[in-house]
C-alpha positions as CSV (number, residue, x, y, z in Angstrom):
1,M,-60.7,172.1,-57.8
2,I,-61.1,168.4,-56.8
3,L,-64.4,169.1,-55.0
4,I,-65.8,171.1,-58.0
5,I,-64.8,168.4,-60.5
6,S,-66.3,165.7,-58.1
7,I,-69.6,167.4,-57.7
8,L,-70.0,168.1,-61.4
9,F,-69.2,164.4,-62.1
10,V,-71.8,163.1,-59.7
11,L,-74.4,165.5,-60.9
12,A,-73.8,164.2,-64.5
13,F,-73.9,160.7,-63.1
14,I,-77.3,161.4,-61.4
15,L,-78.8,162.7,-64.6
16,I,-77.5,160.0,-66.9
17,A,-78.4,157.2,-64.5
18,I,-81.9,158.4,-64.0
19,V,-82.7,159.7,-67.5
20,K,-80.8,157.4,-69.8
21,F,-80.7,154.1,-67.9
22,D,-83.9,154.6,-65.9
23,I,-82.2,153.4,-62.6
24,H,-84.3,154.1,-59.4
25,P,-83.4,157.5,-57.9
26,F,-82.8,155.9,-54.5
27,L,-79.9,153.8,-55.8
28,V,-78.6,156.7,-57.9
29,L,-78.6,159.2,-55.1
30,F,-77.0,156.8,-52.6
31,A,-74.4,155.7,-55.1
32,A,-73.7,159.4,-56.0
33,A,-73.1,160.2,-52.3
34,L,-70.6,157.3,-52.0
35,I,-68.8,158.2,-55.2
36,Y,-68.6,161.9,-54.3
37,G,-67.2,161.0,-50.8
38,L,-64.5,158.8,-52.3
39,L,-63.6,161.3,-55.1
40,A,-63.4,164.1,-52.6
41,G,-60.9,162.2,-50.6
42,M,-63.0,162.0,-47.4
43,P,-61.8,159.6,-44.7
44,M,-63.7,156.3,-44.6
45,D,-65.1,156.9,-41.1
46,L,-66.4,160.3,-42.2
47,I,-68.1,158.7,-45.2
48,I,-69.8,156.1,-42.9
49,Q,-70.8,158.9,-40.4
50,S,-72.3,161.0,-43.3
51,I,-74.4,158.0,-44.4
52,S,-75.8,157.4,-40.9
53,E,-76.4,161.1,-40.1
54,G,-77.8,162.0,-43.5
55,F,-80.2,159.1,-43.8
56,G,-81.4,159.0,-40.1
57,G,-81.5,162.8,-39.7
58,V,-83.7,163.5,-42.7
59,L,-86.0,160.5,-42.2
60,G,-86.4,161.4,-38.5
61,S,-87.8,164.8,-39.5
62,V,-89.8,164.1,-42.6
63,G,-90.4,160.3,-43.0
64,L,-93.5,160.2,-40.9
65,L,-94.9,163.4,-42.4
66,I,-94.7,162.0,-45.9
67,L,-96.4,158.7,-44.8
68,L,-99.2,160.5,-42.9
69,G,-99.8,162.9,-45.8
70,V,-100.1,159.9,-48.2
71,I,-102.5,158.1,-45.9
72,L,-104.7,161.2,-45.8
73,G,-104.6,161.5,-49.6
74,T,-105.4,157.8,-50.1
75,F,-108.5,158.0,-48.0
76,L,-109.7,161.1,-49.7
77,E,-109.2,159.5,-53.1
78,K,-110.7,156.1,-52.3
79,T,-113.9,157.4,-50.6
80,G,-114.7,160.0,-53.3
81,G,-114.0,162.9,-50.8
82,A,-111.7,164.4,-53.3
83,L,-114.5,164.6,-55.9
84,V,-116.8,166.1,-53.3
85,I,-114.3,168.9,-52.7
86,A,-114.0,169.5,-56.4
87,E,-117.7,169.7,-56.9
88,K,-118.1,172.0,-53.9
89,I,-115.5,174.4,-55.4
90,L,-117.5,174.3,-58.6
91,S,-120.7,175.3,-56.8
92,W,-118.9,178.2,-55.2
93,I,-117.3,179.6,-58.3
94,G,-120.1,178.7,-60.8
95,K,-120.0,176.8,-64.1
96,K,-119.4,180.0,-66.1
97,S,-115.9,180.1,-64.8
98,V,-115.1,176.6,-65.9
99,N,-111.4,177.0,-66.3
100,L,-111.0,178.8,-63.0
101,T,-113.1,176.1,-61.3
102,M,-110.8,173.3,-62.6
103,M,-107.6,175.2,-61.8
104,L,-108.7,175.8,-58.2
105,G,-110.1,172.3,-57.8
106,G,-106.8,170.8,-59.0
107,Y,-104.9,173.2,-56.7
108,V,-106.8,172.3,-53.6
109,L,-106.8,168.5,-54.2
110,S,-103.1,168.4,-55.0
111,I,-102.2,169.6,-51.5
112,P,-103.0,166.2,-49.9
113,V,-103.1,164.1,-53.0
114,F,-100.3,163.4,-55.6
115,G,-100.6,165.5,-58.7
116,D,-101.1,162.6,-61.1
117,S,-103.9,161.2,-58.9
118,T,-105.6,164.5,-58.8
119,I,-105.7,164.8,-62.6
120,I,-107.0,161.2,-62.9
121,M,-109.7,161.8,-60.3
122,M,-110.9,165.1,-61.6
123,N,-110.7,164.3,-65.3
124,P,-114.4,163.2,-65.5
125,I,-115.4,166.6,-64.1
126,A,-113.0,168.4,-66.6
127,K,-114.6,166.4,-69.4
128,S,-118.2,167.0,-68.4
129,L,-117.7,170.7,-67.8
130,A,-116.1,171.0,-71.3
131,V,-119.2,169.3,-72.8
132,K,-121.8,171.3,-70.8
133,S,-120.1,174.6,-71.4
134,N,-119.3,173.8,-75.1
135,R,-115.6,174.7,-74.5
136,S,-112.3,173.2,-75.6
137,Y,-111.5,170.1,-73.5
138,A,-107.9,171.3,-73.7
139,G,-108.7,174.3,-71.6
140,T,-110.4,172.5,-68.8
141,M,-107.7,169.8,-68.7
142,I,-104.7,172.1,-68.7
143,A,-106.4,174.4,-66.1
144,L,-106.7,171.3,-63.9
145,S,-103.1,170.0,-64.6
146,L,-101.5,173.5,-63.9
147,G,-103.5,173.9,-60.7
148,A,-102.4,170.5,-59.5
149,M,-98.7,171.1,-60.5
150,C,-98.6,174.4,-58.7
151,S,-99.7,173.2,-55.2
152,H,-97.9,169.9,-55.7
153,S,-94.6,171.7,-55.8
154,L,-95.2,174.6,-53.4
155,V,-97.7,173.7,-50.6
156,P,-97.2,171.1,-47.8
157,P,-98.3,168.4,-46.9
158,T,-97.5,167.3,-50.5
159,P,-94.3,165.0,-50.1
160,G,-92.0,167.2,-52.1
161,P,-92.5,170.5,-50.2
162,I,-92.5,168.6,-46.8
163,A,-89.2,166.8,-47.7
164,T,-87.6,170.1,-48.9
165,A,-88.7,172.0,-45.8
166,G,-87.2,169.2,-43.6
167,I,-83.9,169.1,-45.4
168,L,-83.5,172.9,-45.4
169,H,-84.8,173.2,-41.8
170,A,-87.5,175.6,-42.9
171,D,-90.4,176.3,-40.6
172,L,-93.4,174.3,-41.9
173,G,-96.0,176.8,-40.8
174,Q,-94.3,179.6,-42.6
175,M,-93.8,177.2,-45.6
176,I,-97.6,176.7,-45.8
177,F,-98.4,180.4,-45.3
178,W,-95.9,181.7,-47.9
179,G,-96.5,178.6,-50.2
180,I,-100.2,179.4,-50.4
181,I,-99.5,183.1,-51.2
182,V,-96.8,182.3,-53.8
183,S,-98.8,179.5,-55.4
184,L,-102.1,181.4,-55.7
185,L,-100.3,184.4,-57.3
186,T,-98.6,181.9,-59.6
187,L,-101.9,180.7,-60.8
188,I,-102.8,184.1,-62.3
189,P,-100.4,183.9,-65.3
190,G,-101.3,180.2,-65.6
191,Y,-105.0,181.1,-65.8
192,I,-104.4,183.8,-68.4
193,F,-102.3,181.4,-70.5
194,V,-105.1,178.8,-70.4
195,N,-107.8,181.3,-71.3
196,K,-106.0,183.2,-74.0
197,F,-104.1,180.3,-75.7
198,V,-104.9,176.8,-74.5
199,S,-108.7,177.2,-74.8
200,K,-108.2,177.9,-78.6
201,I,-106.8,174.4,-79.1
202,P,-109.6,172.4,-80.8
203,L,-110.2,169.4,-78.7
204,E,-113.7,168.0,-78.2
205,A,-114.8,165.8,-75.2
206,T,-117.5,163.1,-75.4
207,I,-119.3,161.5,-72.4
208,E,-120.8,158.0,-72.7
209,T,-122.3,157.6,-69.2
210,D,-122.5,159.5,-66.0
211,E,-121.9,156.8,-63.4
212,E,-120.6,159.3,-60.9
213,A,-124.1,160.8,-60.4
214,N,-125.5,157.4,-59.6
215,S,-122.9,156.7,-56.9
216,R,-122.7,160.1,-55.3
217,K,-125.0,159.1,-52.5
218,E,-122.1,157.0,-51.2
219,F,-119.7,159.9,-51.0
220,P,-118.9,161.7,-47.7
221,S,-120.3,165.2,-47.1
222,A,-118.3,168.2,-48.1
223,F,-117.8,169.2,-44.4
224,K,-116.2,165.8,-43.6
225,S,-114.1,165.9,-46.9
226,F,-112.6,169.3,-46.1
227,L,-111.8,168.6,-42.5
228,P,-108.7,166.3,-43.0
229,I,-107.1,169.0,-45.1
230,I,-108.2,172.2,-43.3
231,I,-107.6,171.1,-39.7
232,P,-103.9,170.1,-40.0
233,L,-103.1,173.3,-42.0
234,L,-104.7,175.5,-39.4
235,L,-103.0,173.7,-36.5
236,I,-99.5,174.0,-38.1
237,I,-100.1,177.7,-39.0
238,L,-101.4,178.4,-35.4
239,A,-98.3,176.8,-33.9
240,S,-96.0,178.8,-36.2
241,I,-97.8,182.0,-35.1
242,A,-97.5,180.9,-31.4
243,N,-93.7,180.7,-31.8
244,Y,-93.4,184.4,-32.8
245,P,-91.3,186.5,-30.4
246,T,-94.4,188.6,-29.5
247,K,-96.1,185.5,-28.0
248,P,-99.6,186.3,-29.4
249,F,-101.1,183.4,-27.5
250,G,-99.3,184.2,-24.3
251,E,-97.4,181.5,-22.3
252,G,-98.3,178.5,-20.2
253,S,-100.3,175.4,-20.8
254,M,-102.4,176.9,-23.7
255,L,-99.2,177.8,-25.6
256,N,-97.8,174.3,-25.0
257,L,-101.0,172.7,-26.2
258,I,-101.1,174.8,-29.4
259,K,-97.5,174.0,-30.1
260,F,-98.1,170.3,-29.5
261,L,-101.2,170.0,-31.7
262,G,-99.5,172.2,-34.3
263,S,-96.3,170.2,-34.5
264,P,-96.3,168.7,-38.1
265,V,-96.4,165.1,-37.0
266,I,-99.3,165.5,-34.6
267,A,-101.2,167.8,-37.0
268,L,-100.9,165.4,-39.9
269,L,-101.7,162.4,-37.6
270,I,-105.0,164.3,-36.7
271,G,-105.6,164.8,-40.4
272,A,-105.0,161.1,-41.1
273,L,-107.3,160.1,-38.3
274,L,-110.0,162.5,-39.5
275,S,-109.7,160.8,-43.0
276,F,-110.8,157.6,-41.3
277,T,-114.3,159.1,-40.8
278,L,-114.7,159.5,-44.6
279,P,-115.8,155.9,-45.5
280,K,-119.5,155.2,-45.0
281,K,-118.3,152.3,-42.8
282,L,-114.7,151.9,-41.7
283,D,-113.9,148.3,-42.5
284,K,-110.9,146.8,-40.8
285,K,-109.7,145.5,-44.2
286,M,-109.1,149.2,-45.1
287,L,-106.5,149.4,-42.3
288,S,-104.8,146.1,-43.3
289,A,-101.6,145.5,-45.1
290,S,-103.6,144.6,-48.3
291,G,-106.0,147.5,-47.8
292,W,-105.9,151.3,-48.2
293,I,-103.2,151.7,-45.5
294,G,-101.1,149.0,-47.3
295,K,-101.5,150.9,-50.5
296,A,-100.5,154.2,-48.9
297,L,-97.3,152.5,-47.5
298,L,-96.4,151.3,-51.0
299,I,-96.9,154.8,-52.4
300,A,-95.0,156.5,-49.6
301,A,-92.0,154.1,-49.4
302,P,-90.2,155.2,-52.6
303,V,-90.6,158.9,-51.7
304,I,-89.3,158.3,-48.1
305,F,-86.3,156.3,-49.2
306,I,-85.4,158.7,-52.0
307,T,-85.6,161.5,-49.4
308,G,-83.3,159.5,-47.1
309,A,-80.8,159.0,-50.0
310,G,-80.9,162.7,-50.7
311,G,-80.1,163.3,-47.1
312,V,-77.0,161.1,-47.4
313,F,-75.9,163.0,-50.5
314,G,-76.5,166.4,-48.7
315,K,-74.6,165.3,-45.6
316,M,-71.7,164.0,-47.7
317,L,-71.5,167.4,-49.4
318,Q,-71.6,169.2,-46.1
319,N,-68.9,167.1,-44.4
320,S,-66.6,167.4,-47.4
321,G,-66.2,171.1,-46.8
322,I,-68.0,172.3,-50.0
323,G,-69.7,175.1,-48.0
324,T,-66.3,176.8,-47.4
325,L,-65.3,176.4,-51.0
326,V,-68.6,178.0,-52.2
327,S,-68.3,180.8,-49.7
328,E,-64.9,181.7,-51.2
329,G,-66.0,181.3,-54.8
330,M,-69.2,183.1,-54.5
331,K,-68.4,185.9,-52.1
332,D,-68.5,188.4,-54.9
333,A,-71.4,186.9,-56.7
334,N,-75.1,187.3,-55.9
335,W,-76.8,184.1,-57.0
336,G,-79.0,184.2,-53.9
337,I,-82.5,182.8,-54.2
338,F,-82.0,182.0,-57.9
339,L,-79.4,179.2,-57.5
340,P,-81.8,176.6,-56.0
341,F,-84.4,177.5,-58.6
342,L,-82.0,176.9,-61.5
343,I,-80.7,173.5,-60.1
344,A,-84.3,172.3,-59.5
345,F,-85.4,173.5,-62.9
346,A,-82.5,171.7,-64.6
347,L,-83.1,168.4,-62.6
348,K,-86.9,168.4,-63.2
349,T,-86.6,169.1,-66.9
350,A,-83.9,166.5,-67.3
351,Q,-85.4,163.6,-65.3
352,G,-89.1,164.3,-65.0
353,S,-89.9,163.8,-61.3
354,T,-90.9,166.8,-59.3
355,T,-90.2,165.1,-55.9
356,V,-86.8,163.8,-57.0
357,A,-85.8,167.2,-58.3
358,M,-86.9,168.9,-55.1
359,I,-85.2,166.4,-52.8
360,T,-81.9,166.4,-54.8
361,T,-81.8,170.2,-55.0
362,A,-82.5,170.6,-51.3
363,S,-79.7,168.2,-50.5
364,I,-77.3,170.1,-52.7
365,I,-78.3,173.5,-51.4
366,A,-78.5,172.6,-47.6
367,P,-74.8,172.9,-46.9
368,L,-74.6,176.1,-49.0
369,M,-77.3,178.1,-47.2
370,G,-74.8,180.1,-45.1
371,P,-72.4,181.0,-48.0
372,L,-75.4,182.0,-50.2
373,G,-76.9,184.2,-47.4
374,L,-80.0,182.1,-47.2
375,D,-79.7,180.9,-43.6
376,T,-82.2,183.2,-41.9
377,E,-85.6,181.7,-40.9
378,T,-87.5,183.5,-43.6
379,M,-84.9,182.9,-46.3
380,K,-84.9,179.2,-45.5
381,V,-88.6,179.1,-46.3
382,L,-88.2,181.2,-49.5
383,T,-85.3,179.0,-50.5
384,A,-87.5,175.9,-50.1
385,L,-90.2,177.6,-52.2
386,S,-87.5,178.5,-54.8
387,V,-86.7,174.8,-55.1
388,G,-90.4,174.1,-55.6
389,A,-90.7,176.8,-58.3
390,G,-87.9,175.2,-60.2
391,A,-89.4,171.8,-59.9
392,I,-92.7,172.9,-61.5
393,A,-91.0,173.1,-64.9
394,I,-90.6,171.8,-67.5
395,S,-93.1,168.9,-67.5
396,H,-92.7,167.1,-70.8
397,A,-92.3,163.6,-72.2
398,N,-90.1,162.2,-69.3
399,D,-92.8,163.2,-66.7
400,S,-95.6,160.8,-65.9
401,G,-97.9,163.8,-65.4
402,F,-97.4,164.8,-69.0
403,W,-98.6,161.4,-70.3
404,V,-101.5,161.4,-67.8
405,V,-102.7,164.7,-69.3
406,T,-102.2,163.8,-72.9
407,Q,-103.5,160.2,-72.8
408,L,-106.7,161.1,-70.8
409,S,-107.6,164.0,-72.9
410,G,-106.6,162.6,-76.3
411,M,-104.1,165.4,-77.0
412,T,-101.2,164.8,-79.4
413,V,-97.6,165.2,-78.0
414,K,-97.3,168.5,-79.9
415,Q,-100.5,169.8,-78.3
416,G,-99.2,168.6,-74.9
417,N,-96.0,170.5,-75.3
418,Q,-97.8,173.7,-76.5
419,S,-100.2,173.6,-73.5
420,H,-99.1,171.6,-70.5
421,S,-95.3,171.9,-70.9
422,L,-95.3,175.6,-71.8
423,G,-97.8,176.3,-69.0
424,T,-95.4,174.7,-66.4
425,L,-92.6,176.9,-67.8
426,I,-94.7,180.0,-67.4
427,M,-95.7,179.1,-63.9
428,G,-92.2,178.2,-62.8
429,I,-90.7,181.5,-64.0
430,S,-93.6,183.4,-62.5
431,A,-93.2,181.7,-59.1
432,I,-89.5,182.5,-58.8
433,F,-90.2,186.1,-59.8
434,I,-92.8,186.4,-57.1
435,I,-90.5,184.7,-54.5
436,Y,-87.7,187.1,-55.4
437,L,-90.0,190.1,-54.9
438,I,-91.1,188.8,-51.5
439,S,-87.5,188.3,-50.5
440,L,-86.8,192.0,-51.2
441,F,-89.3,193.0,-48.5
442,V,-89.2,190.2,-45.9
443,G,-85.8,188.5,-46.5
């Protein structure tokens, strides 16, 4: 009973501190871990041990991955490579399928780039396509935002999914494989929602100048722009396949090479190095503390430290014996894959940050994987995706992404709730339903 009361208290503490008092999630999660350990009556030396093991263990597995992913995304953003990718997708699909183009463009770009940045970068394209096709600007903008939100929550190397996979010890190759399948299927109801409802919202776009067309000659080629994304994903997936019991690539030096190159740190390092080829001329200032690398470090640092604090919280829960308690309490219940979804859903809706919701939920769920029957290799991956599905929704006034969408497009708050917020709810529920169906066959 003490453990249950303690965890309910610290969860309430986390929500109130972040939402009402706007305290940084790192401080909140770290303080919550300490408070929980003391309330649960854990020995002082075990509390200290949990802090060291939790922080160091999680950062050792995911800290570099998050940093390398952010560096890759920063170079794509700064060089215009992200816009090149978007326009290439547009050329493949055609301007008649404007909403589909924007949704897939936002989806692809949000794999290496933060969701908010993706929306900001692609907004000029969403606006110009709305004007050229004489369609509602609301439709193109929400198609973009929903596509970005979907991959941002479900497909590594976005920081949230990487951190979640690391905390839950889910195979990153399988996470990418199933994350792509789940997220692409999730786009279908989102696309229907945009076409049937959002496109009817009257919102006109106006364009004053087209400066992008004048500067496009400075952009990298589509081939170079895609490489930093495609190569790491392929290497990680190949390494995951190489680890199958059937040994599809045989054994020996070739197998070792594939596993080395496909290890997440090496694969993302290769992606980051490939992104250095995107500038027309790689200036040493770009690699300085005040340059692009410095900016990437500033972006990555909060995510890395929040992840570490989440690891401390998770390890404190684990060492307190909460797993045994849940095992006894839930032995006759069948929450399964839905529990991580519900926790992430509640946290995202309450405090706004997708990444914080995913890291916090993964930290809570990690010690409960066994009792919930989610500790097989495949179920670890599906559990991580369940966390991501919950963290998609609901994006509303406490989420920076909501304000990026509404302020850039000129939507009212009411229109934002009717389109962006409702769209994230539809996609979150769709995603967990898809994950559940997959778990029936492969779990």
